[in-house]
C-alpha positions as CSV (number, residue, x, y, z in Angstrom):
1,M,-85.8,-245.9,63.4
2,A,-87.7,-242.7,63.1
3,I,-91.4,-242.0,62.6
4,I,-92.0,-239.2,60.1
5,R,-95.5,-237.7,60.0
6,K,-96.8,-235.7,56.9
7,K,-100.1,-234.2,56.0
8,L,-102.0,-235.5,53.0
9,W,-105.1,-233.7,51.7
10,P,-108.4,-235.8,51.6
11,K,-108.5,-236.1,47.8
12,W,-105.0,-237.6,47.6
13,F,-105.5,-239.7,50.8
14,K,-108.5,-241.4,49.3
15,I,-106.7,-242.2,46.0
16,M,-103.8,-243.7,47.9
17,K,-106.0,-245.7,50.3
18,A,-107.9,-247.1,47.2
19,G,-104.6,-248.4,45.9
20,K,-104.7,-246.1,42.8
21,K,-101.6,-244.2,44.0
22,N,-98.7,-245.7,45.9
23,V,-96.1,-242.9,45.7
24,E,-96.2,-239.4,47.2
25,F,-93.7,-237.0,45.7
26,R,-92.6,-234.2,48.0
27,L,-89.9,-231.6,48.3
28,A,-86.9,-232.9,50.2
29,D,-87.8,-231.2,53.4
30,F,-87.0,-234.2,55.5
31,R,-84.6,-237.2,55.5
32,I,-85.7,-240.8,55.5
33,K,-83.5,-243.8,56.0
34,P,-84.1,-247.6,55.7
35,G,-86.2,-248.7,58.6
36,D,-88.0,-245.3,59.0
37,I,-91.7,-245.2,58.9
38,L,-93.6,-242.5,56.9
39,V,-97.1,-241.8,58.3
40,L,-99.3,-240.0,55.9
41,E,-102.2,-238.5,57.8
42,E,-105.4,-237.2,56.2
43,W,-105.5,-233.4,56.8
44,N,-108.6,-231.2,56.3
45,P,-107.2,-227.9,54.9
46,V,-110.5,-226.1,55.5
47,K,-111.0,-227.0,59.2
48,K,-107.2,-227.3,59.8
49,I,-107.6,-230.6,61.6
50,Y,-106.4,-234.2,61.1
51,W,-109.0,-236.8,60.4
52,E,-108.7,-240.1,62.3
53,K,-107.2,-241.8,59.2
54,S,-103.6,-242.5,58.5
55,K,-101.5,-244.6,56.2
56,E,-98.1,-246.0,57.2
57,K,-95.3,-246.8,54.7
58,S,-92.0,-248.3,55.7
59,K,-88.8,-247.5,53.8
60,K,-87.2,-250.9,53.2
61,S,-84.0,-249.8,51.3
62,D,-82.5,-247.0,49.3
63,Q,-84.1,-248.4,46.2
64,S,-87.7,-247.9,47.4
């Protein structure tokens, strides 16, 4: 099991946290396998810092 951390800008993080978006499309710059955990962390692109917020998603199978 691997933990994969990715930046998510505040606008998209808030939409995802509110449940209005449950998928994040990205270039295939990393591999993810069943059992891996994707951690989307809120990133401030102006200050170039992470906020304290994050959202974890677990990859259950090849279909999700």
